[in-house]
C-alpha positions in Angstrom: 19.5 7.3 -45.0 19.5 3.5 -45.1 20.7 3.3 -41.4 18.9 0.4 -39.7 18.7 2.4 -36.4 16.8 5.2 -38.1 13.2 5.9 -36.9 10.9 7.8 -39.2 9.3 11.1 -38.0 5.9 9.5 -38.5 6.8 6.7 -36.1 8.1 9.2 -33.5 4.8 11.2 -33.8 2.8 8.0 -33.4 4.7 7.0 -30.3 4.3 10.5 -28.9 0.6 10.5 -29.6 0.2 7.0 -28.1 2.1 8.1 -25.0 -0.1 11.2 -24.5 -3.2 9.1 -24.9 -1.9 6.6 -22.4 -1.1 9.3 -19.9 -4.6 10.9 -20.3 -6.3 7.6 -19.8 -4.2 6.8 -16.8 -5.0 10.2 -15.3 -8.7 9.6 -15.8 -8.5 6.2 -14.3 -6.7 7.5 -11.2 -9.0 10.5 -10.8 -12.0 8.3 -10.9 -11.0 6.4 -7.7 -13.1 7.9 -4.9 -11.0 9.3 -2.0 -12.6 8.1 1.2 -11.4 9.5 4.5 -10.4 7.1 7.3 -13.2 6.5 9.7 -13.0 6.1 13.5 -14.8 3.6 15.6 -18.1 4.9 16.9 -17.4 4.0 20.5 -14.3 3.3 22.7 -14.0 -0.5 23.5 -14.7 -1.3 27.2 -12.3 -4.3 27.2 -8.6 -4.1 26.3 -7.0 -7.3 25.2 -3.4 -7.5 26.5 -1.0 -10.4 26.1 2.3 -10.8 27.8 5.0 -13.4 28.4 5.6 -13.7 32.1 9.1 -14.9 33.1 11.0 -15.3 36.4 14.1 -13.4 37.3 16.2 -15.8 35.2 14.1 -15.2 32.1 12.4 -18.7 32.2 8.7 -18.6 31.4 6.4 -19.1 34.4 4.1 -22.1 34.2 0.4 -21.5 33.4 -1.9 -20.9 36.3 -3.1 -18.1 38.7 -0.4 -15.6 39.5 -0.3 -12.7 42.0 1.2 -9.7 40.3 
């Protein structure tokens, strides 16, 4: 068996062992991340920020200033 593509059984076992160790370590690292639930705001905001683009009937933006809507 002098084939250059031949991999020895020992090499295969070492690769399998290393893969198992890597998966165990990855699992431990992922499981050590604390899972924190999403938290809500303690109160409802009293002011709501709203932005809009006001245009005339032709779709042209209306100049800045006071508007009656």
